[in-house]
C-alpha positions in Angstrom: 167.2 52.5 34.1 166.3 55.9 35.4 165.2 58.5 32.8 165.3 62.2 33.4 163.9 64.7 30.8 164.5 68.3 30.3 161.8 70.7 31.7 162.1 72.6 28.5 161.3 69.5 26.3 157.7 70.8 26.1 158.4 74.4 25.6 157.1 75.8 22.3 154.7 72.8 21.8 151.1 73.5 20.9 148.7 73.6 24.0 145.8 71.4 24.5 143.5 74.2 23.5 145.6 74.5 20.2 145.0 70.9 19.4 141.1 70.9 20.5 140.1 74.0 18.6 141.0 73.0 15.1 139.7 69.5 15.9 136.3 70.8 17.0 136.2 73.3 14.0 137.3 70.7 11.6 134.7 68.1 12.7 131.9 70.7 12.6 132.9 71.8 9.1 133.2 68.2 7.8 129.7 67.4 9.5 128.3 70.5 7.8 129.6 69.3 4.5 128.0 66.0 4.9 124.7 67.5 5.9 124.7 69.8 2.8 125.4 66.9 0.5 122.5 65.1 1.9 120.4 68.3 1.6 121.4 68.8 -2.0 121.3 65.2 -3.4 119.1 63.5 -0.8 116.4 66.0 -0.6 116.4 67.6 -4.0 117.2 71.0 -2.8 118.0 72.5 -6.2 114.8 71.0 -7.7 112.9 73.5 -5.7 114.5 76.4 -7.6 113.8 74.8 -11.1 111.5 77.4 -12.9 108.4 76.1 -14.7 107.0 77.8 -17.7 108.5 81.0 -18.6 111.0 82.0 -15.8 111.1 85.4 -14.4 114.4 87.3 -13.7 114.0 86.6 -10.0 113.5 82.8 -10.7 116.6 82.7 -12.9 118.8 84.6 -10.3 117.5 82.3 -7.6 118.2 79.2 -9.6 121.7 80.3 -10.4 122.3 81.1 -7.0 120.9 77.8 -5.7 123.1 75.8 -8.2 126.2 77.7 -7.2 125.5 77.0 -3.5 124.8 73.3 -4.2 128.0 72.8 -6.2 130.4 74.8 -4.1 129.3 74.7 -0.4 129.7 71.2 0.4 133.0 70.9 -1.2 134.2 74.3 0.4 133.1 73.2 3.9 134.6 69.7 3.3 138.0 71.1 2.2 138.4 73.7 5.0 137.3 71.0 7.5 139.7 68.5 6.5 142.6 71.1 6.5 141.7 71.9 10.1 141.7 68.2 11.1 145.1 67.8 9.6 146.4 70.8 11.5 144.9 69.3 14.7 146.6 66.0 13.9 150.0 67.8 13.2 149.7 69.6 16.6 148.8 66.5 18.3 151.9 64.7 16.9 154.0 67.8 18.0 152.7 67.3 21.6 153.8 63.7 21.8 157.1 63.2 23.6 159.9 62.1 21.4 161.2 58.5 22.3 165.1 58.3 22.0 166.8 55.1 21.2 167.9 54.2 24.9 164.5 55.3 26.3 162.8 52.9 23.8 164.8 49.9 25.2 164.8 51.1 28.7 163.6 47.8 30.0 166.7 46.0 28.6 169.1 48.4 30.1 170.5 47.9 33.6 169.3 49.8 36.6 172.8 51.3 37.1 172.3 53.4 34.0 170.7 57.0 34.0 169.7 58.6 30.7 168.9 62.2 30.3 167.0 63.7 27.3 167.2 67.2 25.9 170.3 68.1 27.8 171.5 71.6 27.0 175.2 72.1 27.2 176.2 74.9 29.7 177.6 77.1 26.8 174.3 76.9 25.1 175.9 75.5 21.9 173.8 72.4 21.6 171.0 70.5 23.0 171.8 66.8 23.3 169.1 64.4 22.3 170.2 61.7 24.7 173.0 61.4 27.3 173.5 58.1 29.3 175.5 57.9 32.4 176.6 54.2 33.4 179.5 52.3 34.9 181.4 53.0 31.7 181.2 56.8 32.0 178.9 58.7 29.6 177.6 58.1 26.2 176.1 60.4 23.5 173.5 58.6 21.5 172.2 60.3 18.4 170.0 59.3 15.5 170.5 59.3 11.7 168.0 61.0 9.4 165.7 58.5 7.6 167.5 56.8 4.8 164.9 58.1 2.2 165.3 61.7 3.4 169.0 61.9 2.8 169.8 63.5 -0.5 173.6 63.5 -0.3 176.3 62.3 2.3 179.4 64.5 2.5 182.4 64.2 4.7 181.5 67.4 6.7 177.8 68.0 5.7 174.8 66.3 4.5 171.7 67.4 2.4 168.4 66.1 3.9 164.8 66.6 2.7 162.7 68.0 5.6 159.0 67.5 6.1 157.9 70.4 3.9 159.9 69.1 0.9 162.7 71.6 1.4 166.4 70.5 1.3 168.4 71.4 4.3 172.1 71.1 5.0 173.0 69.5 8.2 176.4 68.6 9.7 177.5 64.9 9.2 175.8 63.2 12.1 179.0 61.1 13.0 181.1 64.3 13.1 178.5 66.1 15.2 178.2 63.2 17.6 182.1 63.1 18.0 182.0 66.9 18.7 179.3 66.4 21.2 181.3 63.7 22.9 184.2 66.3 23.2 181.9 68.9 24.5 180.4 66.5 27.2 184.0 65.2 28.1 185.2 68.9 28.7 182.0 69.8 30.6 181.8 66.9 33.0 185.5 66.7 33.6 186.0 70.4 34.1 186.6 70.2 37.9 188.3 66.9 37.8 191.4 67.3 35.5 193.0 64.3 37.1 190.2 61.9 36.4 188.9 62.5 33.0 185.6 61.0 32.2 185.3 58.6 29.4 182.7 59.7 26.9 181.5 57.5 24.0 179.5 58.5 21.0 177.1 56.5 18.8 174.7 57.2 16.1 171.6 55.0 15.6 170.2 54.0 12.2 170.3 51.5 9.4 171.6 53.5 6.5 173.8 51.0 4.5 175.9 54.0 3.0 177.2 55.0 6.5 180.2 53.5 8.1 181.3 53.8 11.8 184.5 56.0 12.4 187.3 55.4 15.0 185.5 57.7 17.5 181.7 57.1 16.7 179.9 53.7 16.7 177.1 53.0 14.2 174.5 50.7 15.8 171.2 49.2 14.9 168.1 50.6 16.8 167.7 47.3 18.4 171.3 46.9 19.7 171.5 50.0 21.8 171.2 48.1 25.0 173.9 45.5 23.8 176.3 48.4 22.9 175.9 50.1 26.2 176.6 46.8 28.0 179.7 46.2 25.9 181.4 49.4 27.0 184.3 48.7 29.5 183.6 50.0 33.0 185.7 53.0 34.1 187.4 52.0 37.3 187.7 55.6 38.6 183.9 56.1 38.3 182.4 54.9 41.7 179.0 55.4 42.9 179.7 58.8 44.5 181.3 60.3 41.5 178.4 58.9 39.3 175.8 60.6 41.5 177.7 63.8 41.2 177.6 63.5 37.5 173.9 62.8 37.6 173.3 66.0 39.8 175.5 68.1 37.4 173.3 66.9 34.4 170.1 67.5 36.3 171.2 71.0 37.0 171.6 71.5 33.2 168.0 70.4 32.5 
C-alpha cells in the first residue's frame, strides 16, 4: 500500500529546538535540585549557620536565610525542572506523526491501495484524517473519541472531555463521516458526471454504545484491512482513472 501524507501535517508543530531547550533546562534544574539536597542534608550545610553561645543579629539573620534557602531552594528547582521536562515531553509527543488506522495496518492492505492522510478539501471546509483509494473507489476512515472521554452521545452532537479536562461539543462522528463521504464524492466526481465515484465511510473504534448506520460502517481497529478488502470493486474504475484520482488528491495535499 502506498502512503502519501500532507506537506502541512507538520505545520504548527514544535521545532526540535522547542523540544531540546526545555529538556536541557529541565534536566539542569533537576540536577541542581539533587545537588542542593546533597549539600543541605549530606554535607550539613545549615549546621554551619547554627549560632553558638549568645547569637548576634547577623548570626540570626544568616541562620534564618540559610534555613529558608535549605527548605525552599531544592524543592523550587525540582518543581520547575519537572515542569520543564513535562513541557519537553508534551512537545515531543506533538512532533510524533499521527498513525491513522489504515496506515497502522498498511502491511495487511493490498498494493493496489493508496492512502492519503491530512487531505484538505478544495473548499477548505475540512481536513480529512484518512482517504483510501482502491479498486472499490474511495473510502473515508475516521476514528471515534476514546470511550472514557465521551460524556454524552447525541444524534447530531457529542460532548467529549479533551486533554485539559474541559468539555467540548463535537459533531456526531458517524454524521461527520457521512458528510465527508458526500464532500469527497462531489469533489472527485466533479468532472465525471457520467461516472460517479463510489465513496464509502467508516469510523474506527470499540465504543459499545455506538452502532453503525446505513451509510457509515463501524469497524474494530484491527479489522480495517478486512473491511477494505470486502468492498466490491467498481467496474468503471480502471487503472488510468485511479491514477487520475491519486494525482487529484496529491494536488490537494
